[in-house]
C-alpha positions in Angstrom: -132.1 -58.6 37.5 -135.5 -60.2 37.8 -136.8 -57.4 40.0 -135.7 -54.8 37.4 -137.4 -56.7 34.6 -140.6 -57.0 36.7 -140.6 -53.3 37.4 -139.9 -52.5 33.7 -142.8 -54.7 32.6 -145.2 -53.2 35.2 -144.5 -49.8 33.8 -144.2 -50.6 30.1 -147.4 -52.7 29.7 -149.9 -50.1 31.0 -148.1 -47.3 29.0 -148.2 -49.4 25.9 -151.9 -50.3 26.4 -152.9 -46.6 26.9 -153.6 -44.8 23.7 -153.5 -41.3 25.3 -157.3 -40.6 25.0 -159.8 -39.8 27.7 -163.0 -41.9 28.0 -165.9 -39.4 28.2 -169.7 -39.7 27.8 -171.2 -37.4 25.1 -174.0 -35.4 26.6 -175.1 -33.5 23.6 -174.1 -30.9 21.1 -173.2 -30.4 17.4 -172.2 -33.9 16.5 -175.2 -35.5 14.9 -173.8 -39.0 14.4 -173.4 -39.5 18.2 -176.4 -40.0 20.5 -176.3 -38.4 24.0 -175.2 -40.9 26.6 -172.7 -42.6 24.2 -169.2 -43.3 25.4 -166.5 -41.7 23.2 -162.8 -41.1 23.4 -161.4 -37.6 23.5 -157.9 -37.0 22.1 -156.1 -33.8 22.8 -153.4 -33.2 20.2 -151.1 -30.2 20.0 -153.5 -28.2 17.8 -156.6 -30.4 17.4 -159.3 -32.0 19.6 -160.4 -35.3 18.1 -163.5 -37.3 19.1 -163.6 -41.0 18.3 -166.4 -43.5 18.7 -165.0 -47.0 18.6 -162.3 -46.6 15.8 -164.2 -44.0 13.8 -163.5 -40.4 14.1 -166.8 -38.5 14.6 -165.4 -35.0 15.1 -162.4 -32.6 14.9 -162.2 -29.2 16.5 -159.2 -27.0 15.7 -157.8 -25.7 19.0 -157.5 -22.2 17.5 -161.3 -22.2 16.8 -162.3 -22.8 20.4 -164.1 -19.8 21.8 -165.1 -21.0 25.3 -164.5 -23.8 27.7 -166.9 -24.4 30.6 -167.0 -26.7 33.5 -169.8 -27.7 35.9 -170.9 -30.3 38.4 -174.1 -32.1 39.0 -174.5 -33.2 42.6 -177.3 -35.6 43.5 -178.1 -38.1 46.2 -178.0 -41.8 45.4 -181.7 -42.5 46.1 -182.0 -45.5 43.8 -179.1 -47.3 45.3 -180.3 -46.4 48.8 -183.8 -47.9 48.1 -182.2 -51.1 46.7 -180.0 -51.4 49.7 -182.8 -50.6 52.2 -184.6 -53.8 51.0 -181.7 -55.8 52.4 -180.7 -53.6 55.3 -182.7 -50.6 56.4 -179.7 -49.1 58.3 -177.3 -49.3 55.4 -180.0 -48.0 53.0 -180.5 -44.9 55.3 -176.8 -44.3 55.3 -176.6 -44.7 51.5 -179.3 -42.0 51.1 -177.0 -39.5 52.7 -174.2 -40.2 50.2 -173.8 -37.8 47.3 -172.6 -38.4 43.8 -170.9 -35.8 41.6 -170.8 -35.8 37.8 -168.3 -33.6 36.1 -169.4 -31.9 32.8 -167.1 -30.0 30.4 -168.4 -27.9 27.5 -166.5 -26.7 24.4 -167.8 -24.0 22.1 -166.1 -23.2 18.8 -166.3 -21.0 15.7 -164.3 -22.4 12.8 -165.0 -19.9 9.9 -168.4 -21.1 8.8 -168.8 -24.0 11.3 -170.0 -22.9 14.7 -170.9 -25.5 17.3 -170.5 -26.8 20.8 -170.5 -30.0 22.7 -170.9 -31.1 26.3 -169.5 -34.3 27.8 -169.2 -35.9 31.1 -165.6 -36.8 32.3 -164.6 -39.3 34.8 -164.0 -37.9 38.4 -160.4 -39.0 38.2 -159.7 -37.5 34.7 -161.7 -34.3 34.5 -158.8 -32.1 35.8 -156.5 -33.6 33.2 -159.0 -33.1 30.4 -159.5 -29.4 31.5 -155.7 -28.8 31.8 -155.2 -30.3 28.3 -158.0 -28.3 26.7 -156.8 -25.1 28.4 -153.3 -25.7 27.4 -153.9 -26.2 23.7 -156.6 -23.5 23.3 -155.2 -20.8 25.5 -158.6 -20.3 27.1 -159.4 -20.6 30.8 -162.4 -22.8 31.7 -165.3 -21.0 33.2 -166.9 -22.7 36.2 -170.6 -22.5 35.5 -171.4 -23.4 39.1 -169.9 -20.1 40.2 -171.9 -18.0 37.7 -175.0 -16.2 38.9 -178.0 -15.4 36.7 -179.9 -12.2 37.3 -183.5 -11.8 36.0 
């Protein structure tokens, strides 16, 4: 009985604490009240994409108004961390310089009658697939991988 109660509490407490939103970092776009680099929460409802900063709603995008979803990555080496680590241990610093870091960016473009706009945000490496799947599901649009696109001059 105690084991069943312990398992139930282990499952129930994290589910109750989660509000269903995704923590993302706003990178820029058509929401003037949010500065780039600010952490916001992205909620994907059945027909609406909501953006919240703290407990204030800063944007709503109807799913039917979304015209394009994009996805891209920014890969860079961890040079700053390597330099800091090299001060302590040159060998570890050299190994750290070889490590790469990926940032996952998602873009949403919309046209809601007279309101056109777009946003870009950075999603966590463990959640970006879920965010993309949710956005693709409610909008009916397939995300375009910007890394695979080639530009011809």
